[in-house]
C-alpha positions as CSV (number, residue, x, y, z in Angstrom):
1,M,84.5,25.6,-56.4
2,R,81.9,23.7,-54.6
3,I,80.8,24.3,-51.1
4,E,79.2,21.3,-49.4
5,M,78.0,20.3,-45.9
6,R,78.2,16.7,-44.7
7,T,75.3,15.6,-42.4
8,F,75.1,12.6,-40.2
9,L,72.0,10.8,-39.0
10,P,71.6,10.6,-35.2
11,A,72.4,7.5,-33.2
12,I,68.7,6.8,-32.9
13,C,69.1,5.2,-36.4
14,L,70.9,2.3,-34.8
15,I,68.1,1.4,-32.3
16,A,65.0,2.8,-33.9
17,P,65.1,2.7,-37.7
18,T,61.4,3.7,-38.0
19,A,62.0,7.0,-36.3
20,C,65.2,7.4,-38.3
21,A,63.4,7.1,-41.6
22,Q,60.6,9.3,-40.6
23,N,62.5,12.1,-38.9
24,A,65.9,12.2,-40.7
25,D,66.8,15.3,-42.7
26,L,67.5,14.0,-46.2
27,S,68.1,17.4,-47.7
28,G,71.4,18.1,-49.5
29,K,73.5,16.4,-52.0
30,W,73.7,12.7,-52.6
31,Q,75.9,10.6,-54.9
32,V,73.8,8.0,-56.5
33,L,74.7,4.6,-58.1
34,I,72.0,2.8,-60.0
35,T,72.6,-0.7,-61.4
36,H,70.2,-1.3,-64.2
37,H,70.4,-3.9,-67.0
38,G,73.6,-5.0,-65.2
39,K,75.4,-1.7,-65.8
40,P,76.2,1.1,-63.4
41,E,74.8,4.6,-63.9
42,Y,76.0,7.5,-61.8
43,A,74.3,10.8,-60.9
44,V,74.2,13.6,-58.4
45,L,70.9,14.2,-56.6
46,T,70.2,17.3,-54.5
47,L,67.1,16.8,-52.3
48,K,65.0,19.5,-50.8
49,A,62.1,19.2,-48.4
50,D,58.7,18.9,-50.0
51,G,56.1,18.3,-47.3
52,A,56.6,14.9,-45.8
53,R,59.0,13.9,-48.6
54,W,62.2,15.0,-50.2
55,A,62.4,15.8,-53.9
56,G,65.1,16.5,-56.5
57,E,65.9,16.1,-60.2
58,M,68.1,13.4,-61.9
59,F,68.4,12.3,-65.5
60,G,65.8,14.9,-66.4
61,R,63.2,13.4,-64.1
62,T,61.8,14.2,-60.7
63,I,63.0,11.9,-57.9
64,T,61.1,11.8,-54.6
65,V,62.2,10.0,-51.4
66,T,59.4,9.3,-48.9
67,P,59.6,7.7,-45.4
68,N,57.7,4.5,-45.4
69,G,57.5,2.8,-42.0
70,A,61.0,1.6,-41.2
71,G,62.2,2.3,-44.7
72,I,62.0,4.6,-47.7
73,E,60.2,4.8,-51.0
74,V,62.1,6.2,-54.0
75,R,59.9,7.2,-56.9
76,C,61.0,8.3,-60.4
77,Q,58.5,10.5,-62.2
78,A,58.2,12.6,-65.3
79,K,58.9,16.3,-64.6
80,D,55.4,17.3,-65.9
81,P,52.7,15.7,-63.6
82,K,50.5,15.4,-66.7
83,D,52.9,12.9,-68.3
84,K,52.0,9.9,-66.0
85,D,52.9,7.5,-68.8
86,K,56.5,8.6,-68.5
87,D,56.9,7.7,-64.9
88,C,59.9,5.4,-64.7
89,G,59.4,3.3,-61.5
90,V,59.3,2.8,-57.8
91,L,62.0,1.3,-55.5
92,T,61.8,0.6,-51.8
93,G,64.5,0.1,-49.2
94,R,66.0,1.3,-46.0
95,L,67.9,4.3,-44.7
96,G,71.2,4.0,-42.9
97,E,73.7,6.5,-41.6
98,G,74.4,8.7,-44.6
99,V,73.3,6.0,-47.1
100,M,70.1,4.9,-48.8
101,N,69.7,1.5,-50.3
102,A,66.6,0.5,-52.4
103,S,65.6,-1.9,-55.1
104,G,62.6,-2.3,-57.4
105,K,61.7,-1.6,-61.0
106,L,63.0,1.1,-63.4
107,F,61.4,1.1,-66.8
108,D,59.9,-2.3,-65.9
109,E,63.3,-3.8,-65.3
110,D,65.0,-4.8,-62.0
111,A,67.2,-2.1,-60.6
112,T,69.1,-1.3,-57.4
113,W,69.8,2.1,-56.0
114,K,72.5,3.3,-53.6
115,A,72.8,6.9,-52.5
116,E,75.5,8.2,-50.2
117,R,75.9,11.7,-48.8
118,A,78.3,13.6,-51.0
119,P,81.5,14.1,-49.0
120,A,82.8,17.6,-48.2
121,A,85.1,18.8,-50.9
122,E,88.7,18.4,-49.8
123,H,90.6,21.0,-51.7
124,S,94.4,20.9,-51.7
125,A,97.3,22.8,-53.3
126,T,99.8,20.0,-53.6
127,R,102.2,20.0,-56.5
128,H,102.9,16.4,-57.7
129,E,105.9,15.4,-59.7
130,F,104.7,12.4,-61.8
131,V,107.2,10.4,-63.9
132,P,105.2,8.1,-66.2
133,S,106.6,4.6,-66.8
134,V,103.5,3.0,-68.4
135,Y,101.4,4.6,-71.2
136,Y,98.0,3.7,-72.5
137,N,96.4,3.8,-75.9
138,Q,92.8,4.0,-74.7
139,F,90.5,6.4,-72.9
140,A,88.9,3.9,-70.6
141,G,87.4,3.7,-67.1
142,L,88.8,0.2,-66.3
143,I,92.5,1.4,-66.3
144,A,93.9,1.6,-62.8
145,P,94.7,5.2,-61.7
146,A,98.4,6.2,-62.0
147,L,97.9,8.9,-59.3
148,H,95.2,10.1,-57.0
149,I,95.0,13.9,-56.7
150,K,92.6,16.4,-55.1
151,P,90.8,19.4,-56.5
152,G,93.3,22.3,-56.4
153,D,96.3,20.0,-56.9
154,T,98.9,20.6,-59.7
155,V,100.6,17.8,-61.6
156,H,103.9,18.3,-63.4
157,T,104.7,15.5,-65.8
158,T,105.8,14.5,-69.3
159,T,104.3,12.9,-72.4
160,V,105.8,10.9,-75.3
161,D,105.1,11.7,-78.9
162,A,102.4,10.0,-81.1
163,G,104.9,7.3,-82.0
164,G,105.9,6.5,-78.4
165,V,109.2,8.3,-78.4
166,D,110.3,10.2,-75.3
167,S,112.4,13.4,-74.8
168,N,115.6,11.4,-75.1
169,G,114.7,9.9,-78.4
170,A,114.0,6.4,-76.9
171,H,111.0,4.4,-78.1
172,V,109.3,3.6,-74.8
173,A,105.6,3.0,-75.8
174,A,103.5,1.6,-78.6
175,G,102.6,4.2,-81.2
176,G,99.1,5.6,-81.7
177,N,99.0,8.5,-79.2
178,P,100.2,6.8,-76.0
179,L,98.7,8.6,-73.0
180,T,100.1,9.7,-69.6
181,G,97.8,9.0,-66.7
182,P,95.1,8.3,-65.8
183,F,94.8,10.8,-62.9
184,Y,92.0,10.1,-60.4
185,I,90.5,13.3,-59.0
186,D,89.2,12.6,-55.5
187,G,85.6,13.7,-55.1
188,A,84.8,13.9,-58.8
189,W,81.4,12.3,-59.5
190,P,79.3,12.0,-62.7
191,G,77.4,15.3,-63.0
192,D,80.4,17.3,-62.0
193,T,82.6,19.2,-64.4
194,L,86.3,18.7,-64.3
195,V,88.3,21.9,-64.7
196,V,91.8,21.5,-66.2
197,K,94.0,24.6,-66.3
198,L,97.1,24.1,-68.6
199,K,99.8,26.0,-66.7
200,R,102.8,24.8,-68.7
201,V,103.0,23.2,-72.2
202,R,106.6,23.2,-73.2
203,L,108.8,21.3,-75.7
204,N,111.4,19.0,-74.1
205,R,113.4,18.0,-77.2
206,D,114.6,19.5,-80.5
207,T,112.9,17.2,-83.0
208,A,109.5,16.5,-84.3
209,G,108.0,14.2,-87.0
210,T,105.0,14.7,-89.3
211,Y,105.1,11.0,-90.6
212,S,103.1,11.9,-93.7
213,N,103.8,14.0,-96.9
214,S,100.3,14.2,-98.3
215,V,97.0,15.9,-97.5
216,V,94.3,13.4,-96.4
217,L,92.0,12.5,-99.2
218,S,88.8,13.3,-97.3
219,A,89.8,17.0,-97.3
220,L,90.3,17.2,-101.1
221,N,88.2,17.1,-104.2
222,P,88.2,13.4,-105.2
223,Y,89.3,14.2,-108.8
224,Y,92.2,16.3,-107.5
225,A,93.1,13.7,-105.0
226,R,93.1,11.0,-107.6
227,D,95.6,12.9,-109.7
228,Q,98.2,13.6,-107.0
229,K,101.5,11.8,-107.4
230,R,103.1,10.3,-104.3
231,I,106.5,11.9,-103.6
232,E,109.0,9.3,-102.6
233,D,112.0,9.9,-100.3
234,F,110.5,13.1,-98.8
235,D,111.8,13.7,-95.3
236,S,109.1,15.1,-93.1
237,T,111.1,15.4,-89.9
238,W,111.6,18.8,-88.2
239,K,114.3,20.6,-86.2
240,L,112.8,22.6,-83.3
241,D,114.8,25.7,-82.4
242,R,113.3,26.4,-78.9
243,Q,115.4,29.5,-78.4
244,S,114.3,31.3,-81.6
245,G,110.8,29.7,-81.5
246,I,110.8,28.3,-85.0
247,A,110.8,24.9,-86.7
248,V,112.4,24.0,-90.1
249,L,112.5,20.8,-92.0
250,T,115.5,18.7,-91.3
251,K,116.2,18.0,-95.0
252,P,114.2,20.5,-96.9
253,T,113.8,20.5,-100.7
254,D,115.2,23.5,-102.5
255,R,111.7,25.1,-102.7
256,L,111.2,24.8,-98.9
257,K,114.8,25.6,-97.8
258,N,113.6,29.0,-96.4
259,F,110.2,27.7,-95.1
260,Q,109.8,28.2,-91.3
261,V,107.0,27.4,-88.9
262,K,106.4,29.3,-85.7
263,L,106.4,27.1,-82.7
264,A,103.1,26.9,-80.8
265,P,103.2,23.9,-78.4
266,M,99.8,22.3,-77.8
267,M,98.2,19.1,-76.5
268,G,96.4,16.9,-79.0
269,C,94.9,14.6,-76.4
270,I,93.1,15.6,-73.2
271,G,90.2,13.5,-72.0
272,V,88.5,11.6,-69.3
273,A,87.0,8.1,-69.1
274,P,84.0,7.9,-71.5
275,P,80.4,7.3,-70.3
276,G,78.7,4.0,-70.0
277,G,81.8,1.9,-69.3
278,Q,83.0,2.5,-72.9
279,A,86.6,2.4,-74.0
280,F,87.9,4.3,-77.1
281,R,91.4,4.2,-78.6
282,S,93.4,7.3,-78.1
283,G,92.9,8.4,-81.7
284,E,89.2,8.9,-81.0
285,L,87.3,12.0,-79.7
286,G,83.9,12.6,-78.3
287,D,82.0,14.1,-75.4
288,Y,84.7,12.9,-73.1
289,G,87.3,15.0,-75.0
290,G,90.1,12.7,-76.2
291,N,92.1,13.3,-79.4
292,M,90.6,16.8,-80.1
293,D,93.7,18.1,-81.9
294,Y,92.6,21.7,-81.4
295,N,95.6,24.0,-81.8
296,Q,94.4,26.4,-79.1
297,L,94.7,23.7,-76.3
298,R,97.9,25.3,-75.2
299,E,99.5,26.9,-72.2
300,G,97.1,29.3,-70.4
301,V,93.8,27.6,-71.6
302,T,91.3,26.2,-69.1
303,L,89.4,23.1,-70.3
304,Y,86.1,22.0,-68.9
305,L,85.2,18.3,-69.3
306,P,82.1,16.3,-68.2
307,V,82.7,13.7,-65.6
308,F,81.2,10.3,-66.4
309,Q,82.5,8.1,-63.7
310,P,83.9,8.5,-60.1
311,G,87.3,10.1,-60.1
312,A,86.9,11.3,-63.8
313,L,90.2,9.6,-64.8
314,L,92.1,12.2,-66.7
315,F,94.5,11.3,-69.6
316,V,96.9,13.6,-71.5
317,G,99.2,13.1,-74.4
318,D,99.9,13.7,-78.1
319,G,102.0,16.8,-77.9
320,H,102.4,19.0,-81.0
321,A,105.1,21.6,-81.5
322,A,102.8,23.3,-84.0
323,Q,99.7,22.4,-86.0
324,G,97.6,24.0,-88.7
325,D,93.8,24.0,-88.6
326,G,92.3,20.6,-89.2
327,E,95.6,18.6,-88.9
328,L,95.4,18.1,-92.7
329,T,98.2,15.6,-93.1
330,G,96.8,13.3,-90.3
331,N,99.7,14.4,-88.1
332,A,101.1,17.7,-86.8
333,L,104.7,18.4,-85.7
334,E,104.6,15.4,-83.3
335,T,106.9,15.6,-80.3
336,S,107.2,14.8,-76.6
337,M,106.2,17.4,-74.1
338,E,106.6,18.8,-70.6
339,V,103.2,19.5,-69.1
340,E,101.9,21.1,-65.9
341,F,98.2,21.4,-65.1
342,T,95.9,22.2,-62.1
343,V,92.6,20.5,-61.6
344,D,89.4,21.6,-59.9
345,L,85.7,20.7,-59.9
346,A,82.7,22.8,-60.8
347,E,79.0,22.2,-60.5
348,G,75.7,23.6,-61.7
349,F,76.1,23.3,-65.4
350,G,75.9,19.7,-66.6
351,L,78.1,19.7,-69.6
352,D,77.6,17.2,-72.4
353,Q,80.6,18.3,-74.5
354,P,84.0,19.9,-73.7
355,H,84.2,23.7,-73.2
356,A,87.3,25.9,-72.9
357,E,88.4,29.5,-72.4
358,N,91.5,31.5,-72.6
359,D,92.3,35.2,-72.0
360,D,90.5,36.1,-75.3
361,Y,87.6,33.7,-76.0
362,I,85.0,31.3,-74.6
363,M,85.0,28.1,-76.7
364,V,82.8,25.1,-77.2
365,M,84.0,21.9,-78.9
366,G,81.5,20.6,-81.4
367,I,82.3,17.0,-82.2
368,G,80.2,15.1,-84.7
369,N,80.2,12.6,-87.5
370,S,80.2,15.3,-90.2
371,L,81.0,18.9,-90.6
372,E,77.3,19.8,-90.4
373,D,76.9,17.6,-87.2
374,A,79.9,19.2,-85.6
375,L,78.8,22.7,-86.5
376,Q,75.4,22.1,-85.0
377,N,76.8,20.7,-81.8
378,A,79.3,23.6,-81.4
379,T,76.6,26.3,-82.0
380,T,74.1,24.6,-79.7
381,G,76.8,24.3,-77.0
382,I,77.8,27.9,-77.1
383,S,74.1,29.0,-77.1
384,Q,73.6,26.9,-74.0
385,W,76.6,28.5,-72.4
386,L,75.2,32.0,-73.0
387,D,71.8,30.9,-71.7
388,H,73.2,29.4,-68.6
389,T,76.0,31.9,-67.7
390,Y,74.7,35.1,-69.0
391,K,70.9,34.4,-68.8
392,L,70.3,35.5,-72.4
393,N,67.0,34.6,-74.1
394,S,67.0,33.2,-77.6
395,A,66.7,36.6,-79.4
396,E,69.6,38.0,-77.3
397,I,71.7,34.9,-78.1
398,A,71.0,35.3,-81.8
399,M,72.2,38.9,-81.7
400,V,75.4,38.0,-79.9
401,L,76.2,35.0,-82.1
402,G,75.1,36.6,-85.4
403,S,77.5,39.5,-84.8
404,S,80.4,37.9,-82.9
405,M,80.6,34.2,-83.6
406,R,83.9,32.7,-84.8
407,Y,84.4,29.1,-85.9
408,D,87.7,27.1,-86.0
409,I,87.9,23.9,-87.9
410,A,90.0,21.9,-85.4
411,E,90.0,18.4,-86.8
412,V,88.9,16.8,-90.0
413,V,91.1,13.7,-90.3
414,D,90.1,11.6,-87.2
415,P,87.1,9.3,-87.0
416,R,84.9,12.3,-86.0
417,V,85.0,15.9,-87.1
418,H,85.7,18.7,-84.6
419,I,84.6,22.4,-85.0
420,V,85.0,25.0,-82.3
421,A,82.5,27.8,-81.8
422,K,84.0,30.8,-80.0
423,V,83.0,34.3,-78.9
424,A,85.5,37.0,-77.9
425,K,85.3,37.9,-74.2
426,S,85.6,41.6,-75.3
427,A,82.3,41.2,-77.1
428,L,80.7,39.8,-73.9
429,K,82.3,42.3,-71.5
430,P,79.2,44.7,-71.5
431,I,77.0,41.7,-70.6
432,A,77.7,40.7,-67.0
433,P,77.3,37.0,-66.1
434,K,74.4,36.4,-63.8
435,E,74.2,34.1,-60.8
């Protein structure tokens, strides 16, 4: 939860801008929009008094705001005063009521700066019933919000399966992981962390489809893969017995007639609008979340996602009745889903990859272009979590991870690989988190 205070400049700003700039209290949190190279960049800047100026940190650099006659000077500098060659620029402008506007050079390029007082957090506890009628096959920031919600709100909705089929068996959307949403979270700003608590992930029909009857070639030895014979006329649809909690093939072969799968409903896709104005199809995954296909993203889990643009824009979809590690056939038991989640905002730990936790584990999603890349990202992320939350030094982190680390191979068939690093909360119980 974030606790904020909104301040207003006195009425003297309207008649004596010089006095306003020199005497105004600029301390506190500001939401900053920088337009540079024609593209918007967002950040949160918290200013504190530093003599006759106000200073804070943004993008890993020191930002100072100094009164300058009737206006202000905004200076971007390296964090280490010795690194003068890394100073990034100076902008000048004016101060208004709760807003700063400036322009100048950043990295020797024209740039504009606009900073507004961060509004007080408006928490709510409204439960929204959202019935989707349009679905999207992208994680993108240019898609109009389907619903505005506030931190603390709960959304109850549904998703269609990966092929666009709803709970009634009707084909209502184009295939390729159609997504429900996006949901605009009021007050979310880049630099925040979006907290998504999955309160309900339930099956809402009695069938699922795998759509494939072979293991993806990238997961097999190439010589073994070459020699595999394609099996024709194999039916990979499933009957879901929600009462008994098992799935069986609709038309099993003789060898699989007694084969059963325990139902474990999960969400394959949960993500926000990607950074930098990018758009990715709904089969992709990255620092924004997306098609993570981790079989522990199920009821009861809390997911933490970086926010890259105002409102975050949260998408959900791609329900699975069950899935083995790695999603080795390229599909799971694909089905539609009933979903309920609560959102909130957290601050103070600028995430650059998704995190999660459930009753048993803290988890970090390592997403990369190879198994090695994903492993390194996962291990680095959970090390940073232990550093930030538990204030452990590098030796202490090594002892914890060396004795208690667990890895899950979440996804190996999508464009990027996903490995999850996790540590049991029971192992961390003797180590109290520190403020």
